[in-house]
mmCIF file of the N, C-alpha and C atoms, coordinates in Angstrom:
data_MODEL
# 
_entry.id   MODEL 
# 
loop_
_atom_site.group_PDB 
_atom_site.id 
_atom_site.type_symbol 
_atom_site.label_atom_id 
_atom_site.label_alt_id 
_atom_site.label_comp_id 
_atom_site.label_asym_id 
_atom_site.label_entity_id 
_atom_site.label_seq_id 
_atom_site.pdbx_PDB_ins_code 
_atom_site.Cartn_x 
_atom_site.Cartn_y 
_atom_site.Cartn_z 
_atom_site.occupancy 
_atom_site.B_iso_or_equiv 
_atom_site.pdbx_formal_charge 
_atom_site.auth_seq_id 
_atom_site.auth_comp_id 
_atom_site.auth_asym_id 
_atom_site.auth_atom_id 
_atom_site.pdbx_PDB_model_num 
ATOM 1   N N  . MET A 1 1  ? -10.352 -72.580 32.327 1.00 0.00 ? 1  MET A N  1 
ATOM 2   C CA . MET A 1 1  ? -10.028 -71.912 31.095 1.00 0.00 ? 1  MET A CA 1 
ATOM 3   C C  . MET A 1 1  ? -8.849  -70.980 31.400 1.00 0.00 ? 1  MET A C  1 
ATOM 4   N N  . PRO A 1 2  ? -7.836  -70.968 30.560 1.00 0.00 ? 2  PRO A N  1 
ATOM 5   C CA . PRO A 1 2  ? -6.677  -70.115 30.827 1.00 0.00 ? 2  PRO A CA 1 
ATOM 6   C C  . PRO A 1 2  ? -7.075  -68.641 30.949 1.00 0.00 ? 2  PRO A C  1 
ATOM 7   N N  . GLU A 1 3  ? -6.489  -67.954 31.914 1.00 0.00 ? 3  GLU A N  1 
ATOM 8   C CA . GLU A 1 3  ? -6.805  -66.541 32.138 1.00 0.00 ? 3  GLU A CA 1 
ATOM 9   C C  . GLU A 1 3  ? -6.552  -65.688 30.900 1.00 0.00 ? 3  GLU A C  1 
ATOM 10  N N  . ASP A 1 4  ? -5.575  -66.068 30.085 1.00 0.00 ? 4  ASP A N  1 
ATOM 11  C CA . ASP A 1 4  ? -5.231  -65.258 28.915 1.00 0.00 ? 4  ASP A CA 1 
ATOM 12  C C  . ASP A 1 4  ? -5.969  -65.695 27.655 1.00 0.00 ? 4  ASP A C  1 
ATOM 13  N N  . SER A 1 5  ? -6.949  -66.611 27.783 1.00 0.00 ? 5  SER A N  1 
ATOM 14  C CA . SER A 1 5  ? -7.696  -67.049 26.605 1.00 0.00 ? 5  SER A CA 1 
ATOM 15  C C  . SER A 1 5  ? -8.623  -65.931 26.127 1.00 0.00 ? 5  SER A C  1 
ATOM 16  N N  . ASP A 1 6  ? -8.930  -65.969 24.837 1.00 0.00 ? 6  ASP A N  1 
ATOM 17  C CA . ASP A 1 6  ? -9.818  -64.965 24.259 1.00 0.00 ? 6  ASP A CA 1 
ATOM 18  C C  . ASP A 1 6  ? -11.191 -65.028 24.915 1.00 0.00 ? 6  ASP A C  1 
ATOM 19  N N  . ALA A 1 7  ? -11.856 -63.885 24.985 1.00 0.00 ? 7  ALA A N  1 
ATOM 20  C CA . ALA A 1 7  ? -13.194 -63.827 25.561 1.00 0.00 ? 7  ALA A CA 1 
ATOM 21  C C  . ALA A 1 7  ? -14.224 -64.449 24.630 1.00 0.00 ? 7  ALA A C  1 
ATOM 22  N N  . GLU A 1 8  ? -13.877 -64.606 23.345 1.00 0.00 ? 8  GLU A N  1 
ATOM 23  C CA . GLU A 1 8  ? -14.793 -65.215 22.368 1.00 0.00 ? 8  GLU A CA 1 
ATOM 24  C C  . GLU A 1 8  ? -13.984 -66.071 21.409 1.00 0.00 ? 8  GLU A C  1 
ATOM 25  N N  . SER A 1 9  ? -14.425 -67.299 21.202 1.00 0.00 ? 9  SER A N  1 
ATOM 26  C CA . SER A 1 9  ? -13.720 -68.205 20.294 1.00 0.00 ? 9  SER A CA 1 
ATOM 27  C C  . SER A 1 9  ? -14.244 -68.064 18.878 1.00 0.00 ? 9  SER A C  1 
ATOM 28  N N  . GLU A 1 10 ? -13.519 -68.626 17.968 1.00 0.00 ? 10 GLU A N  1 
ATOM 29  C CA . GLU A 1 10 ? -14.005 -68.815 16.606 1.00 0.00 ? 10 GLU A CA 1 
ATOM 30  C C  . GLU A 1 10 ? -14.986 -69.989 16.642 1.00 0.00 ? 10 GLU A C  1 
ATOM 31  N N  . PRO A 1 11 ? -15.890 -70.108 15.669 1.00 0.00 ? 11 PRO A N  1 
ATOM 32  C CA . PRO A 1 11 ? -16.766 -71.278 15.637 1.00 0.00 ? 11 PRO A CA 1 
ATOM 33  C C  . PRO A 1 11 ? -15.929 -72.565 15.562 1.00 0.00 ? 11 PRO A C  1 
ATOM 34  N N  . HIS A 1 12 ? -16.298 -73.540 16.371 1.00 0.00 ? 12 HIS A N  1 
ATOM 35  C CA . HIS A 1 12 ? -15.557 -74.798 16.384 1.00 0.00 ? 12 HIS A CA 1 
ATOM 36  C C  . HIS A 1 12 ? -16.450 -75.923 16.914 1.00 0.00 ? 12 HIS A C  1 
ATOM 37  N N  . PRO A 1 13 ? -16.267 -77.148 16.406 1.00 0.00 ? 13 PRO A N  1 
ATOM 38  C CA . PRO A 1 13 ? -16.996 -78.282 16.980 1.00 0.00 ? 13 PRO A CA 1 
ATOM 39  C C  . PRO A 1 13 ? -16.285 -78.756 18.248 1.00 0.00 ? 13 PRO A C  1 
ATOM 40  N N  . ALA A 1 14 ? -17.001 -79.472 19.081 1.00 0.00 ? 14 ALA A N  1 
ATOM 41  C CA . ALA A 1 14 ? -16.383 -80.068 20.264 1.00 0.00 ? 14 ALA A CA 1 
ATOM 42  C C  . ALA A 1 14 ? -15.378 -81.128 19.801 1.00 0.00 ? 14 ALA A C  1 
ATOM 43  N N  . PRO A 1 15 ? -14.231 -81.244 20.467 1.00 0.00 ? 15 PRO A N  1 
ATOM 44  C CA . PRO A 1 15 ? -13.233 -82.228 20.035 1.00 0.00 ? 15 PRO A CA 1 
ATOM 45  C C  . PRO A 1 15 ? -13.684 -83.671 20.253 1.00 0.00 ? 15 PRO A C  1 
ATOM 46  N N  . ARG A 1 16 ? -14.638 -83.862 21.161 1.00 0.00 ? 16 ARG A N  1 
ATOM 47  C CA . ARG A 1 16 ? -15.227 -85.167 21.462 1.00 0.00 ? 16 ARG A CA 1 
ATOM 48  C C  . ARG A 1 16 ? -16.511 -84.893 22.215 1.00 0.00 ? 16 ARG A C  1 
ATOM 49  N N  . THR A 1 17 ? -17.401 -85.851 22.301 1.00 0.00 ? 17 THR A N  1 
ATOM 50  C CA . THR A 1 17 ? -18.609 -85.671 23.093 1.00 0.00 ? 17 THR A CA 1 
ATOM 51  C C  . THR A 1 17 ? -18.194 -85.649 24.560 1.00 0.00 ? 17 THR A C  1 
ATOM 52  N N  . GLN A 1 18 ? -18.674 -84.648 25.284 1.00 0.00 ? 18 GLN A N  1 
ATOM 53  C CA . GLN A 1 18 ? -18.251 -84.495 26.668 1.00 0.00 ? 18 GLN A CA 1 
ATOM 54  C C  . GLN A 1 18 ? -19.298 -83.783 27.505 1.00 0.00 ? 18 GLN A C  1 
ATOM 55  N N  . LEU A 1 19 ? -19.259 -84.071 28.786 1.00 0.00 ? 19 LEU A N  1 
ATOM 56  C CA . LEU A 1 19 ? -20.045 -83.334 29.766 1.00 0.00 ? 19 LEU A CA 1 
ATOM 57  C C  . LEU A 1 19 ? -19.143 -82.248 30.320 1.00 0.00 ? 19 LEU A C  1 
ATOM 58  N N  . ILE A 1 20 ? -19.685 -81.050 30.437 1.00 0.00 ? 20 ILE A N  1 
ATOM 59  C CA . ILE A 1 20 ? -18.913 -79.931 30.972 1.00 0.00 ? 20 ILE A CA 1 
ATOM 60  C C  . ILE A 1 20 ? -19.674 -79.371 32.162 1.00 0.00 ? 20 ILE A C  1 
ATOM 61  N N  . THR A 1 21 ? -19.022 -79.338 33.306 1.00 0.00 ? 21 THR A N  1 
ATOM 62  C CA . THR A 1 21 ? -19.598 -78.749 34.506 1.00 0.00 ? 21 THR A CA 1 
ATOM 63  C C  . THR A 1 21 ? -18.881 -77.435 34.779 1.00 0.00 ? 21 THR A C  1 
ATOM 64  N N  . VAL A 1 22 ? -19.640 -76.348 34.888 1.00 0.00 ? 22 VAL A N  1 
ATOM 65  C CA . VAL A 1 22 ? -19.055 -75.043 35.204 1.00 0.00 ? 22 VAL A CA 1 
ATOM 66  C C  . VAL A 1 22 ? -18.841 -74.999 36.717 1.00 0.00 ? 22 VAL A C  1 
ATOM 67  N N  . LEU A 1 23 ? -17.603 -74.761 37.117 1.00 0.00 ? 23 LEU A N  1 
ATOM 68  C CA . LEU A 1 23 ? -17.262 -74.690 38.534 1.00 0.00 ? 23 LEU A CA 1 
ATOM 69  C C  . LEU A 1 23 ? -17.259 -73.256 39.044 1.00 0.00 ? 23 LEU A C  1 
ATOM 70  N N  . SER A 1 24 ? -16.811 -72.314 38.199 1.00 0.00 ? 24 SER A N  1 
ATOM 71  C CA . SER A 1 24 ? -16.839 -70.891 38.566 1.00 0.00 ? 24 SER A CA 1 
ATOM 72  C C  . SER A 1 24 ? -16.888 -70.052 37.294 1.00 0.00 ? 24 SER A C  1 
ATOM 73  N N  . GLY A 1 25 ? -17.369 -68.820 37.434 1.00 0.00 ? 25 GLY A N  1 
ATOM 74  C CA . GLY A 1 25 ? -17.503 -67.940 36.284 1.00 0.00 ? 25 GLY A CA 1 
ATOM 75  C C  . GLY A 1 25 ? -18.740 -68.269 35.474 1.00 0.00 ? 25 GLY A C  1 
ATOM 76  N N  . THR A 1 26 ? -18.782 -67.718 34.269 1.00 0.00 ? 26 THR A N  1 
ATOM 77  C CA . THR A 1 26 ? -19.911 -67.922 33.370 1.00 0.00 ? 26 THR A CA 1 
ATOM 78  C C  . THR A 1 26 ? -19.396 -68.256 31.982 1.00 0.00 ? 26 THR A C  1 
ATOM 79  N N  . VAL A 1 27 ? -20.020 -69.243 31.354 1.00 0.00 ? 27 VAL A N  1 
ATOM 80  C CA . VAL A 1 27 ? -19.699 -69.637 29.985 1.00 0.00 ? 27 VAL A CA 1 
ATOM 81  C C  . VAL A 1 27 ? -20.951 -69.428 29.146 1.00 0.00 ? 27 VAL A C  1 
ATOM 82  N N  . GLU A 1 28 ? -20.786 -68.802 27.998 1.00 0.00 ? 28 GLU A N  1 
ATOM 83  C CA . GLU A 1 28 ? -21.899 -68.595 27.074 1.00 0.00 ? 28 GLU A CA 1 
ATOM 84  C C  . GLU A 1 28 ? -21.606 -69.400 25.812 1.00 0.00 ? 28 GLU A C  1 
ATOM 85  N N  . ILE A 1 29 ? -22.588 -70.178 25.372 1.00 0.00 ? 29 ILE A N  1 
ATOM 86  C CA . ILE A 1 29 ? -22.441 -71.007 24.180 1.00 0.00 ? 29 ILE A CA 1 
ATOM 87  C C  . ILE A 1 29 ? -23.448 -70.537 23.131 1.00 0.00 ? 29 ILE A C  1 
ATOM 88  N N  . ASP A 1 30 ? -22.932 -70.206 21.949 1.00 0.00 ? 30 ASP A N  1 
ATOM 89  C CA . ASP A 1 30 ? -23.750 -69.738 20.831 1.00 0.00 ? 30 ASP A CA 1 
ATOM 90  C C  . ASP A 1 30 ? -23.682 -70.804 19.737 1.00 0.00 ? 30 ASP A C  1 
ATOM 91  N N  . THR A 1 31 ? -24.804 -71.471 19.482 1.00 0.00 ? 31 THR A N  1 
ATOM 92  C CA . THR A 1 31 ? -24.839 -72.529 18.471 1.00 0.00 ? 31 THR A CA 1 
ATOM 93  C C  . THR A 1 31 ? -25.239 -72.019 17.086 1.00 0.00 ? 31 THR A C  1 
ATOM 94  N N  . GLY A 1 32 ? -25.562 -70.750 17.011 1.00 0.00 ? 32 GLY A N  1 
ATOM 95  C CA . GLY A 1 32 ? -26.053 -70.202 15.755 1.00 0.00 ? 32 GLY A CA 1 
ATOM 96  C C  . GLY A 1 32 ? -27.563 -70.109 15.761 1.00 0.00 ? 32 GLY A C  1 
ATOM 97  N N  . SER A 1 33 ? -28.225 -71.066 16.403 1.00 0.00 ? 33 SER A N  1 
ATOM 98  C CA . SER A 1 33 ? -29.680 -71.023 16.499 1.00 0.00 ? 33 SER A CA 1 
ATOM 99  C C  . SER A 1 33 ? -30.146 -70.579 17.883 1.00 0.00 ? 33 SER A C  1 
ATOM 100 N N  . GLU A 1 34 ? -29.273 -70.697 18.886 1.00 0.00 ? 34 GLU A N  1 
ATOM 101 C CA . GLU A 1 34 ? -29.602 -70.202 20.222 1.00 0.00 ? 34 GLU A CA 1 
ATOM 102 C C  . GLU A 1 34 ? -28.321 -69.903 20.991 1.00 0.00 ? 34 GLU A C  1 
ATOM 103 N N  . THR A 1 35 ? -28.440 -69.045 21.983 1.00 0.00 ? 35 THR A N  1 
ATOM 104 C CA . THR A 1 35 ? -27.331 -68.703 22.872 1.00 0.00 ? 35 THR A CA 1 
ATOM 105 C C  . THR A 1 35 ? -27.781 -68.971 24.296 1.00 0.00 ? 35 THR A C  1 
ATOM 106 N N  . ARG A 1 36 ? -26.952 -69.705 25.040 1.00 0.00 ? 36 ARG A N  1 
ATOM 107 C CA . ARG A 1 36 ? -27.284 -70.027 26.429 1.00 0.00 ? 36 ARG A CA 1 
ATOM 108 C C  . ARG A 1 36 ? -26.098 -69.720 27.329 1.00 0.00 ? 36 ARG A C  1 
ATOM 109 N N  . ARG A 1 37 ? -26.414 -69.320 28.549 1.00 0.00 ? 37 ARG A N  1 
ATOM 110 C CA . ARG A 1 37 ? -25.388 -69.048 29.566 1.00 0.00 ? 37 ARG A CA 1 
ATOM 111 C C  . ARG A 1 37 ? -25.439 -70.130 30.632 1.00 0.00 ? 37 ARG A C  1 
ATOM 112 N N  . PHE A 1 38 ? -24.258 -70.522 31.099 1.00 0.00 ? 38 PHE A N  1 
ATOM 113 C CA . PHE A 1 38 ? -24.132 -71.536 32.134 1.00 0.00 ? 38 PHE A CA 1 
ATOM 114 C C  . PHE A 1 38 ? -23.261 -70.979 33.248 1.00 0.00 ? 38 PHE A C  1 
ATOM 115 N N  . GLY A 1 39 ? -23.711 -71.151 34.482 1.00 0.00 ? 39 GLY A N  1 
ATOM 116 C CA . GLY A 1 39 ? -22.970 -70.681 35.642 1.00 0.00 ? 39 GLY A CA 1 
ATOM 117 C C  . GLY A 1 39 ? -22.566 -71.833 36.533 1.00 0.00 ? 39 GLY A C  1 
ATOM 118 N N  . PRO A 1 40 ? -21.980 -71.518 37.686 1.00 0.00 ? 40 PRO A N  1 
ATOM 119 C CA . PRO A 1 40 ? -21.488 -72.548 38.598 1.00 0.00 ? 40 PRO A CA 1 
ATOM 120 C C  . PRO A 1 40 ? -22.558 -73.582 38.942 1.00 0.00 ? 40 PRO A C  1 
ATOM 121 N N  . GLY A 1 41 ? -22.163 -74.852 38.842 1.00 0.00 ? 41 GLY A N  1 
ATOM 122 C CA . GLY A 1 41 ? -23.057 -75.959 39.158 1.00 0.00 ? 41 GLY A CA 1 
ATOM 123 C C  . GLY A 1 41 ? -23.856 -76.467 37.981 1.00 0.00 ? 41 GLY A C  1 
ATOM 124 N N  . GLU A 1 42 ? -23.866 -75.748 36.870 1.00 0.00 ? 42 GLU A N  1 
ATOM 125 C CA . GLU A 1 42 ? -24.633 -76.196 35.709 1.00 0.00 ? 42 GLU A CA 1 
ATOM 126 C C  . GLU A 1 42 ? -23.779 -77.117 34.836 1.00 0.00 ? 42 GLU A C  1 
ATOM 127 N N  . VAL A 1 43 ? -24.461 -78.067 34.193 1.00 0.00 ? 43 VAL A N  1 
ATOM 128 C CA . VAL A 1 43 ? -23.800 -79.070 33.365 1.00 0.00 ? 43 VAL A CA 1 
ATOM 129 C C  . VAL A 1 43 ? -24.370 -78.991 31.957 1.00 0.00 ? 43 VAL A C  1 
ATOM 130 N N  . LEU A 1 44 ? -23.505 -79.088 30.961 1.00 0.00 ? 44 LEU A N  1 
ATOM 131 C CA . LEU A 1 44 ? -23.971 -79.122 29.581 1.00 0.00 ? 44 LEU A CA 1 
ATOM 132 C C  . LEU A 1 44 ? -23.353 -80.297 28.857 1.00 0.00 ? 44 LEU A C  1 
ATOM 133 N N  . LEU A 1 45 ? -24.061 -80.799 27.863 1.00 0.00 ? 45 LEU A N  1 
ATOM 134 C CA . LEU A 1 45 ? -23.570 -81.878 27.016 1.00 0.00 ? 45 LEU A CA 1 
ATOM 135 C C  . LEU A 1 45 ? -23.096 -81.258 25.715 1.00 0.00 ? 45 LEU A C  1 
ATOM 136 N N  . ALA A 1 46 ? -21.805 -81.352 25.450 1.00 0.00 ? 46 ALA A N  1 
ATOM 137 C CA . ALA A 1 46 ? -21.232 -80.858 24.194 1.00 0.00 ? 46 ALA A CA 1 
ATOM 138 C C  . ALA A 1 46 ? -21.141 -82.046 23.249 1.00 0.00 ? 46 ALA A C  1 
ATOM 139 N N  . ALA A 1 47 ? -22.051 -82.100 22.288 1.00 0.00 ? 47 ALA A N  1 
ATOM 140 C CA . ALA A 1 47 ? -22.115 -83.240 21.373 1.00 0.00 ? 47 ALA A CA 1 
ATOM 141 C C  . ALA A 1 47 ? -22.018 -82.817 19.915 1.00 0.00 ? 47 ALA A C  1 
ATOM 142 N N  . ASP A 1 48 ? -21.698 -81.557 19.669 1.00 0.00 ? 48 ASP A N  1 
ATOM 143 C CA . ASP A 1 48 ? -21.591 -81.052 18.287 1.00 0.00 ? 48 ASP A CA 1 
ATOM 144 C C  . ASP A 1 48 ? -20.174 -81.297 17.770 1.00 0.00 ? 48 ASP A C  1 
ATOM 145 N N  . THR A 1 49 ? -19.881 -82.559 17.471 1.00 0.00 ? 49 THR A N  1 
ATOM 146 C CA . THR A 1 49 ? -18.518 -82.946 17.091 1.00 0.00 ? 49 THR A CA 1 
ATOM 147 C C  . THR A 1 49 ? -18.239 -82.826 15.596 1.00 0.00 ? 49 THR A C  1 
ATOM 148 N N  . ALA A 1 50 ? -19.200 -82.352 14.820 1.00 0.00 ? 50 ALA A N  1 
ATOM 149 C CA . ALA A 1 50 ? -19.014 -82.169 13.379 1.00 0.00 ? 50 ALA A CA 1 
ATOM 150 C C  . ALA A 1 50 ? -19.703 -80.880 12.961 1.00 0.00 ? 50 ALA A C  1 
ATOM 151 N N  . GLY A 1 51 ? -19.349 -80.403 11.802 1.00 0.00 ? 51 GLY A N  1 
ATOM 152 C CA . GLY A 1 51 ? -19.992 -79.199 11.279 1.00 0.00 ? 51 GLY A CA 1 
ATOM 153 C C  . GLY A 1 51 ? -19.413 -77.922 11.853 1.00 0.00 ? 51 GLY A C  1 
ATOM 154 N N  . ARG A 1 52 ? -20.208 -76.846 11.783 1.00 0.00 ? 52 ARG A N  1 
ATOM 155 C CA . ARG A 1 52 ? -19.773 -75.516 12.217 1.00 0.00 ? 52 ARG A CA 1 
ATOM 156 C C  . ARG A 1 52 ? -19.424 -75.477 13.696 1.00 0.00 ? 52 ARG A C  1 
ATOM 157 N N  . GLY A 1 53 ? -20.195 -76.208 14.499 1.00 0.00 ? 53 GLY A N  1 
ATOM 158 C CA . GLY A 1 53 ? -19.936 -76.215 15.929 1.00 0.00 ? 53 GLY A CA 1 
ATOM 159 C C  . GLY A 1 53 ? -20.579 -75.040 16.634 1.00 0.00 ? 53 GLY A C  1 
ATOM 160 N N  . HIS A 1 54 ? -19.853 -74.431 17.557 1.00 0.00 ? 54 HIS A N  1 
ATOM 161 C CA . HIS A 1 54 ? -20.393 -73.376 18.407 1.00 0.00 ? 54 HIS A CA 1 
ATOM 162 C C  . HIS A 1 54 ? -19.325 -72.319 18.667 1.00 0.00 ? 54 HIS A C  1 
ATOM 163 N N  . ILE A 1 55 ? -19.758 -71.203 19.207 1.00 0.00 ? 55 ILE A N  1 
ATOM 164 C CA . ILE A 1 55 ? -18.854 -70.149 19.669 1.00 0.00 ? 55 ILE A CA 1 
ATOM 165 C C  . ILE A 1 55 ? -18.944 -70.136 21.185 1.00 0.00 ? 55 ILE A C  1 
ATOM 166 N N  . THR A 1 56 ? -17.804 -70.075 21.838 1.00 0.00 ? 56 THR A N  1 
ATOM 167 C CA . THR A 1 56 ? -17.752 -70.006 23.297 1.00 0.00 ? 56 THR A CA 1 
ATOM 168 C C  . THR A 1 56 ? -17.356 -68.595 23.706 1.00 0.00 ? 56 THR A C  1 
ATOM 169 N N  . ARG A 1 57 ? -18.104 -68.036 24.648 1.00 0.00 ? 57 ARG A N  1 
ATOM 170 C CA . ARG A 1 57 ? -17.770 -66.722 25.208 1.00 0.00 ? 57 ARG A CA 1 
ATOM 171 C C  . ARG A 1 57 ? -17.594 -66.860 26.711 1.00 0.00 ? 57 ARG A C  1 
ATOM 172 N N  . LEU A 1 58 ? -16.721 -66.045 27.278 1.00 0.00 ? 58 LEU A N  1 
ATOM 173 C CA . LEU A 1 58 ? -16.442 -66.073 28.714 1.00 0.00 ? 58 LEU A CA 1 
ATOM 174 C C  . LEU A 1 58 ? -16.760 -64.704 29.313 1.00 0.00 ? 58 LEU A C  1 
ATOM 175 N N  . PRO A 1 59 ? -18.047 -64.418 29.568 1.00 0.00 ? 59 PRO A N  1 
ATOM 176 C CA . PRO A 1 59 ? -18.427 -63.085 30.035 1.00 0.00 ? 59 PRO A CA 1 
ATOM 177 C C  . PRO A 1 59 ? -18.029 -62.781 31.484 1.00 0.00 ? 59 PRO A C  1 
ATOM 178 N N  . GLU A 1 60 ? -17.886 -63.799 32.322 1.00 0.00 ? 60 GLU A N  1 
ATOM 179 C CA . GLU A 1 60 ? -17.500 -63.588 33.722 1.00 0.00 ? 60 GLU A CA 1 
ATOM 180 C C  . GLU A 1 60 ? -16.347 -64.517 34.052 1.00 0.00 ? 60 GLU A C  1 
ATOM 181 N N  . ARG A 1 61 ? -15.204 -63.917 34.363 1.00 0.00 ? 61 ARG A N  1 
ATOM 182 C CA . ARG A 1 61 ? -14.006 -64.693 34.674 1.00 0.00 ? 61 ARG A CA 1 
ATOM 183 C C  . ARG A 1 61 ? -13.639 -64.517 36.137 1.00 0.00 ? 61 ARG A C  1 
ATOM 184 N N  . PRO A 1 62 ? -12.817 -65.396 36.691 1.00 0.00 ? 62 PRO A N  1 
ATOM 185 C CA . PRO A 1 62 ? -12.208 -66.557 36.055 1.00 0.00 ? 62 PRO A CA 1 
ATOM 186 C C  . PRO A 1 62 ? -13.217 -67.675 35.853 1.00 0.00 ? 62 PRO A C  1 
ATOM 187 N N  . VAL A 1 63 ? -12.976 -68.455 34.807 1.00 0.00 ? 63 VAL A N  1 
ATOM 188 C CA . VAL A 1 63 ? -13.846 -69.580 34.478 1.00 0.00 ? 63 VAL A CA 1 
ATOM 189 C C  . VAL A 1 63 ? -13.083 -70.872 34.740 1.00 0.00 ? 63 VAL A C  1 
ATOM 190 N N  . ARG A 1 64 ? -13.718 -71.749 35.497 1.00 0.00 ? 64 ARG A N  1 
ATOM 191 C CA . ARG A 1 64 ? -13.171 -73.087 35.721 1.00 0.00 ? 64 ARG A CA 1 
ATOM 192 C C  . ARG A 1 64 ? -14.262 -74.085 35.374 1.00 0.00 ? 64 ARG A C  1 
ATOM 193 N N  . CYS A 1 65 ? -13.881 -75.075 34.581 1.00 0.00 ? 65 CYS A N  1 
ATOM 194 C CA . CYS A 1 65 ? -14.829 -76.099 34.149 1.00 0.00 ? 65 CYS A CA 1 
ATOM 195 C C  . CYS A 1 65 ? -14.203 -77.472 34.309 1.00 0.00 ? 65 CYS A C  1 
ATOM 196 N N  . LEU A 1 66 ? -15.047 -78.444 34.524 1.00 0.00 ? 66 LEU A N  1 
ATOM 197 C CA . LEU A 1 66 ? -14.635 -79.841 34.567 1.00 0.00 ? 66 LEU A CA 1 
ATOM 198 C C  . LEU A 1 66 ? -15.155 -80.488 33.290 1.00 0.00 ? 66 LEU A C  1 
ATOM 199 N N  . PHE A 1 67 ? -14.258 -81.059 32.493 1.00 0.00 ? 67 PHE A N  1 
ATOM 200 C CA . PHE A 1 67 ? -14.612 -81.708 31.239 1.00 0.00 ? 67 PHE A CA 1 
ATOM 201 C C  . PHE A 1 67 ? -14.500 -83.216 31.424 1.00 0.00 ? 67 PHE A C  1 
ATOM 202 N N  . VAL A 1 68 ? -15.559 -83.948 31.068 1.00 0.00 ? 68 VAL A N  1 
ATOM 203 C CA . VAL A 1 68 ? -15.558 -85.410 31.160 1.00 0.00 ? 68 VAL A CA 1 
ATOM 204 C C  . VAL A 1 68 ? -15.873 -85.967 29.777 1.00 0.00 ? 68 VAL A C  1 
ATOM 205 N N  . ALA A 1 69 ? -14.888 -86.605 29.152 1.00 0.00 ? 69 ALA A N  1 
ATOM 206 C CA . ALA A 1 69 ? -15.082 -87.205 27.826 1.00 0.00 ? 69 ALA A CA 1 
ATOM 207 C C  . ALA A 1 69 ? -15.967 -88.435 27.951 1.00 0.00 ? 69 ALA A C  1 
ATOM 208 N N  . LEU A 1 70 ? -16.881 -88.602 26.997 1.00 0.00 ? 70 LEU A N  1 
ATOM 209 C CA . LEU A 1 70 ? -17.821 -89.719 27.016 1.00 0.00 ? 70 LEU A CA 1 
ATOM 210 C C  . LEU A 1 70 ? -17.576 -90.641 25.827 1.00 0.00 ? 70 LEU A C  1 
ATOM 211 N N  . ASP A 1 71 ? -17.772 -91.932 26.047 1.00 0.00 ? 71 ASP A N  1 
ATOM 212 C CA . ASP A 1 71 ? -17.692 -92.866 24.932 1.00 0.00 ? 71 ASP A CA 1 
ATOM 213 C C  . ASP A 1 71 ? -19.063 -92.958 24.261 1.00 0.00 ? 71 ASP A C  1 
ATOM 214 N N  . ALA A 1 72 ? -19.133 -93.593 23.117 1.00 0.00 ? 72 ALA A N  1 
ATOM 215 C CA . ALA A 1 72 ? -20.365 -93.636 22.328 1.00 0.00 ? 72 ALA A CA 1 
ATOM 216 C C  . ALA A 1 72 ? -21.521 -94.285 23.089 1.00 0.00 ? 72 ALA A C  1 
ATOM 217 N N  . ASP A 1 73 ? -21.259 -95.327 23.872 1.00 0.00 ? 73 ASP A N  1 
ATOM 218 C CA . ASP A 1 73 ? -22.327 -95.985 24.632 1.00 0.00 ? 73 ASP A CA 1 
ATOM 219 C C  . ASP A 1 73 ? -22.910 -95.047 25.684 1.00 0.00 ? 73 ASP A C  1 
ATOM 220 N N  . ALA A 1 74 ? -22.060 -94.295 26.357 1.00 0.00 ? 74 ALA A N  1 
ATOM 221 C CA . ALA A 1 74 ? -22.533 -93.354 27.374 1.00 0.00 ? 74 ALA A CA 1 
ATOM 222 C C  . ALA A 1 74 ? -23.384 -92.268 26.734 1.00 0.00 ? 74 ALA A C  1 
ATOM 223 N N  . VAL A 1 75 ? -22.984 -91.786 25.570 1.00 0.00 ? 75 VAL A N  1 
ATOM 224 C CA . VAL A 1 75 ? -23.744 -90.755 24.859 1.00 0.00 ? 75 VAL A CA 1 
ATOM 225 C C  . VAL A 1 75 ? -25.119 -91.286 24.487 1.00 0.00 ? 75 VAL A C  1 
ATOM 226 N N  . ALA A 1 76 ? -25.191 -92.505 23.968 1.00 0.00 ? 76 ALA A N  1 
ATOM 227 C CA . ALA A 1 76 ? -26.480 -93.083 23.578 1.00 0.00 ? 76 ALA A CA 1 
ATOM 228 C C  . ALA A 1 76 ? -27.405 -93.205 24.781 1.00 0.00 ? 76 ALA A C  1 
ATOM 229 N N  . ARG A 1 77 ? -26.871 -93.590 25.937 1.00 0.00 ? 77 ARG A N  1 
ATOM 230 C CA . ARG A 1 77 ? -27.695 -93.704 27.142 1.00 0.00 ? 77 ARG A CA 1 
ATOM 231 C C  . ARG A 1 77 ? -28.190 -92.341 27.601 1.00 0.00 ? 77 ARG A C  1 
ATOM 232 N N  . LEU A 1 78 ? -27.322 -91.331 27.544 1.00 0.00 ? 78 LEU A N  1 
ATOM 233 C CA . LEU A 1 78 ? -27.721 -89.978 27.943 1.00 0.00 ? 78 LEU A CA 1 
ATOM 234 C C  . LEU A 1 78 ? -28.812 -89.436 27.028 1.00 0.00 ? 78 LEU A C  1 
ATOM 235 N N  . LEU A 1 79 ? -28.638 -89.592 25.736 1.00 0.00 ? 79 LEU A N  1 
ATOM 236 C CA . LEU A 1 79 ? -29.613 -89.057 24.782 1.00 0.00 ? 79 LEU A CA 1 
ATOM 237 C C  . LEU A 1 79 ? -30.931 -89.808 24.849 1.00 0.00 ? 79 LEU A C  1 
ATOM 238 N N  . ALA A 1 80 ? -30.906 -91.072 25.214 1.00 0.00 ? 80 ALA A N  1 
ATOM 239 C CA . ALA A 1 80 ? -32.132 -91.859 25.321 1.00 0.00 ? 80 ALA A CA 1 
ATOM 240 C C  . ALA A 1 80 ? -33.007 -91.351 26.482 1.00 0.00 ? 80 ALA A C  1 
ATOM 241 N N  . ARG A 1 81 ? -32.399 -90.676 27.451 1.00 0.00 ? 81 ARG A N  1 
ATOM 242 C CA . ARG A 1 81 ? -33.132 -90.168 28.619 1.00 0.00 ? 81 ARG A CA 1 
ATOM 243 C C  . ARG A 1 81 ? -33.818 -88.844 28.346 1.00 0.00 ? 81 ARG A C  1 
ATOM 244 N N  . ARG A 1 82 ? -33.531 -88.196 27.243 1.00 0.00 ? 82 ARG A N  1 
ATOM 245 C CA . ARG A 1 82 ? -34.081 -86.861 26.950 1.00 0.00 ? 82 ARG A CA 1 
ATOM 246 C C  . ARG A 1 82 ? -35.533 -86.879 26.738 1.00 0.00 ? 82 ARG A C  1 
# 
C-alpha cells in the first residue's frame, strides 16, 4: 500500500474477487456488519464486488500485501470448501 495513502478509505467494493495476503503491517476491514484486523501471514478473500463494499483502514504501517485475482471457477471452488 503506498506510504502516502489515506489511513481510511471511502466505502468501496473490491475491483475483482481476490485473495489478499498481508505481508507486513495491519489491515482493518469494516464491512458494515463486522470489523476484522489482519496481520502478517493472514489471508482474506475479498469477494464483495458489488454494492456498498467495505472500508479499509491501515492502523499499522508500512503495509505490504500480495493481491491475487481469481477467476469465477476458482472462487466457486474456494466457496464450496467453506
